[in-house]
DOVEX-328232 format. One record per residue (C-alpha): residue number from 1; residue in one letter; chain; y, z, x. Coordinates in steps of 0.1 Angstrom, whole numbers, plus 5000, padded with zeros to 4 digits. Each point is the difference from the previous one (the first is absolute). Layout:
N
   guro   baro   vexse     py     pz     px
    NUM      A       A      Y      Z      X
...
END
This chain:
250
   guro   baro   vexse     py     pz     px
      1      M       A   9054   5454   3487
      2      S       A   4989   5000   5037
      3      S       A   5000   5032   5020
      4      R       A   5028   4985   5021
      5      A       A   5021   4994   4969
      6      V       A   4993   5035   4988
      7      R       A   5012   5014   5034
      8      R       A   5032   4980   4996
      9      W       A   5008   5013   4965
     10      L       A   4987   5036   5003
     11      P       A   5013   5025   5025
     12      N       A   4978   5010   5029
     13      Q       A   5012   5036   4998
     14      H       A   4968   5014   4985
     15      G       A   5011   5036   5002
     16      A       A   5030   4993   4977
     17      W       A   4978   4994   4969
     18      A       A   4989   5037   4998
     19      M       A   5036   5011   5005
     20      L       A   5010   4977   4971
     21      V       A   4972   5009   4976
     22      V       A   4991   5037   5005
     23      P       A   5035   5015   4991
     24      F       A   5002   4976   4970
     25      L       A   4965   5010   4988
     26      A       A   5008   5037   5005
     27      G       A   5032   4998   4980
     28      M       A   4983   4980   4972
     29      L       A   4970   5023   4997
     30      L       A   5021   5032   5002
     31      G       A   5019   4987   4970
     32      D       A   4988   4981   4970
     33      P       A   4988   4964   5010
     34      T       A   5015   4973   4978
     35      P       A   4998   4962   5000
     36      W       A   5035   5000   5017
     37      H       A   4983   5014   5031
     38      A       A   4980   4968   5004
     39      L       A   5032   4980   4999
     40      L       A   5017   5024   5024
     41      L       A   4972   4997   5024
     42      L       A   5001   4963   4999
     43      A       A   5037   5000   5005
     44      W       A   4997   5024   5029
     45      L       A   4974   4979   5018
     46      L       A   5019   4968   4994
     47      G       A   5031   5016   5013
     48      Y       A   4982   5011   5031
     49      L       A   4986   4965   5006
     50      A       A   5035   4985   4995
     51      V       A   5017   5024   5024
     52      F       A   4972   4996   5026
     53      H       A   5007   4962   5001
     54      V       A   5037   5005   5001
     55      Q       A   4996   5023   5030
     56      Q       A   4978   4974   5017
     57      W       A   5025   4973   4993
     58      L       A   5028   5022   5016
     59      R       A   4978   5008   5030
     60      L       A   4991   4964   5007
     61      R       A   5033   4986   4992
     62      H       A   5016   5022   5025
     63      N       A   4973   5001   5027
     64      S       A   4979   4969   4999
     65      R       A   5010   4967   5016
     66      N       A   4978   4981   4975
     67      P       A   5021   4992   4969
     68      R       A   4969   4995   4979
     69      A       A   4988   5036   5007
     70      A       A   5025   5016   4977
     71      A       A   4998   4972   4974
     72      R       A   4964   5007   4991
     73      H       A   5011   5033   4985
     74      T       A   5025   4985   4975
     75      R       A   4974   4988   4976
     76      P       A   4983   5034   4996
     77      V       A   5034   5016   4996
     78      R       A   5008   4976   4971
     79      L       A   4967   5004   4984
     80      F       A   4997   5038   5001
     81      T       A   5037   5004   4990
     82      T       A   4996   4977   4971
     83      A       A   4970   5019   4988
     84      L       A   5018   5033   5006
     85      V       A   5032   4993   4979
     86      P       A   4984   4999   4965
     87      C       A   4980   5031   5008
     88      G       A   5031   5018   5013
     89      V       A   5021   4990   4970
     90      A       A   4974   5012   4975
     91      L       A   4997   5033   5018
     92      V       A   5037   5006   5002
     93      V       A   5004   4992   4963
     94      H       A   4973   5025   4992
     95      A       A   5012   5027   5025
     96      P       A   5036   4993   5013
     97      W       A   4998   5029   5025
     98      L       A   4975   4979   5020
     99      L       A   5031   4980   5012
    100      L       A   5013   5032   5016
    101      A       A   4967   5005   5017
    102      A       A   5002   4965   5015
    103      V       A   5035   5006   5012
    104      C       A   4988   5032   5017
    105      A       A   4973   4981   5018
    106      A       A   5024   4972   5012
    107      P       A   5014   5018   5031
    108      F       A   4965   5007   5014
    109      L       A   4991   4963   4994
    110      A       A   5032   4990   5018
    111      V       A   4990   5021   5030
    112      N       A   4966   4984   5001
    113      C       A   5016   4965   4998
    114      W       A   5023   5009   5029
    115      Y       A   4970   5010   5021
    116      A       A   4982   4968   4991
    117      W       A   5031   4979   5010
    118      R       A   5000   5019   5033
    119      N       A   4962   4992   5004
    120      R       A   4993   5038   5001
    121      E       A   4979   5004   4969
    122      R       A   4975   5022   5019
    123      A       A   5027   5026   5009
    124      L       A   4992   5035   4991
    125      V       A   5032   5005   4980
    126      N       A   4994   4968   4980
    127      G       A   4965   5012   4990
    128      L       A   5014   5034   4990
    129      V       A   5028   4984   4979
    130      A       A   4975   4978   4982
    131      V       A   4980   5031   4989
    132      V       A   5030   5013   4979
    133      P       A   5002   4974   4972
    134      A       A   4962   4997   4999
    135      C       A   4997   5037   4993
    136      G       A   5029   4998   4976
    137      M       A   4978   4980   4977
    138      L       A   4982   5033   4991
    139      P       A   5030   5015   4980
    140      V       A   5008   4965   4986
    141      A       A   4964   4996   4987
    142      L       A   4999   5036   4988
    143      L       A   5033   4997   4981
    144      L       A   4989   4967   4984
    145      G       A   4971   5019   4986
    146      G       A   5022   5027   4984
    147      G       A   4997   5025   5029
    148      A       A   5029   5021   5012
    149      I       A   5018   4996   5034
    150      A       A   4994   5037   5006
    151      D       A   4963   4993   5001
    152      A       A   5003   4971   5025
    153      W       A   5015   5015   5031
    154      R       A   4969   5019   5013
    155      P       A   4975   4971   4996
    156      A       A   5026   4976   5014
    157      L       A   5005   5024   5030
    158      A       A   4963   5000   5006
    159      C       A   4999   4962   5001
    160      L       A   5031   4999   5023
    161      L       A   4984   5025   5024
    162      Y       A   4967   4981   5001
    163      F       A   5013   4964   5004
    164      A       A   5027   5010   5025
    165      G       A   4972   5017   5020
    166      T       A   4979   4969   4998
    167      V       A   5028   4980   5017
    168      L       A   4999   5024   5029
    169      Y       A   4962   5003   5001
    170      V       A   4993   4963   4999
    171      K       A   5025   4994   5029
    172      T       A   4980   5026   5021
    173      M       A   4969   4979   4993
    174      I       A   5013   4965   5005
    175      R       A   5034   4991   5015
    176      E       A   5006   5033   5017
    177      R       A   4964   5008   5009
    178      G       A   5000   5022   5031
    179      S       A   5035   5013   4994
    180      T       A   5000   5037   5005
    181      A       A   5034   5003   4983
    182      Y       A   4988   4983   4969
    183      R       A   4969   5021   4998
    184      W       A   5020   5031   5002
    185      A       A   5025   4987   4975
    186      S       A   4972   4991   4976
    187      G       A   4982   5033   5004
    188      G       A   5032   5020   4996
    189      Y       A   5010   4981   4969
    190      H       A   4967   5005   4983
    191      A       A   5000   5037   5008
    192      V       A   5034   5002   4983
    193      A       A   4988   4980   4971
    194      L       A   4971   5024   4996
    195      G       A   5024   5029   5000
    196      V       A   5021   4984   4973
    197      A       A   4970   4992   4979
    198      A       A   4987   5036   5003
    199      A       A   5034   5013   4990
    200      V       A   5009   4978   4971
    201      L       A   4973   4975   4991
    202      G       A   4970   5022   4993
    203      P       A   4964   5004   5014
    204      W       A   4986   4966   4992
    205      L       A   5028   4982   5019
    206      A       A   5000   5027   5027
    207      G       A   4963   4992   5006
    208      F       A   5008   4962   5000
    209      F       A   5027   5005   5026
    210      A       A   4977   5021   5021
    211      V       A   4976   4970   5001
    212      C       A   5030   4978   5010
    213      L       A   5009   5024   5028
    214      G       A   4964   5000   5012
    215      R       A   4999   4962   5002
    216      A       A   5034   4998   5017
    217      L       A   4987   5024   5027
    218      A       A   4964   4989   5004
    219      V       A   4999   4962   4995
    220      P       A   5025   4990   5027
    221      A       A   4980   5020   5025
    222      L       A   4970   4976   4994
    223      G       A   5019   4973   5018
    224      R       A   4999   4964   4988
    225      V       A   4991   4998   4963
    226      R       A   4998   4967   4982
    227      V       A   5029   4991   4978
    228      G       A   4976   4995   4970
    229      V       A   4986   5035   5005
    230      V       A   5035   5015   5000
    231      G       A   5009   4980   4969
    232      A       A   4969   5011   4982
    233      G       A   5007   5036   5008
    234      E       A   5035   4998   4985
    235      A       A   4986   4983   4969
    236      V       A   4976   5029   4995
    237      L       A   5028   5025   5005
    238      S       A   5022   4981   4975
    239      V       A   4973   5004   4974
    240      L       A   4997   5037   5009
    241      L       A   5037   5004   4997
    242      L       A   5000   4985   4965
    243      T       A   4971   5023   4990
    244      A       A   5018   5031   5014
    245      L       A   5032   4991   4982
    246      L       A   4982   4997   4967
    247      L       A   4981   5033   5006
    248      S       A   5033   5017   5009
    249      F       A   5024   4987   4974
    250      G       A   4979   4983   4973
END
């Protein structure tokens, strides 16, 4: 498959992959990994790909004057949905409560679809809303491995705090670069996140959020930083988050 074809089929939202995978891995590893986790991960990624193309179809259908622009997303939607259905059926038969988890995620996906239809996918609220179901995969994966919901809320909160902060931080580095308001908002948010971590998440995660606060304050002061460098930094922090979660709650 050519690189152009890959770009048409796979989302260009590179930061989303860490948000999809890290909470899932944390939940799986904090519980007892089973073969069902592999199927759940496959279904989760297929669902993401299908929803992404649905959102692009909505965006282009409503905003593009080219009727073919939206049509090129119908084939990926059909393919990813067709692959998703047997995975989803098998998972629900094995663990019927997964259907309730999907229902809980639906309102957040609906909001994301609305923002796509309005061609406002980069809006701050849209990014923050997308974080919620992604971090919700941590308790889902933990419960699938035999864990208890009481053990899920603190690691899920840590993921939510980090990835919501990433939405703010990345905006200060790219789309809102030079905005004093966004820099203050990002710095203030990360200071609060550090306080929450120190109060309820333990020393490993407090140290992690101290690093996040440092990068939120220091890196925007450097001026223009390449997008690839920003992305690489967030990838490293995602690995550190997973490590801190396992050290704190494993």
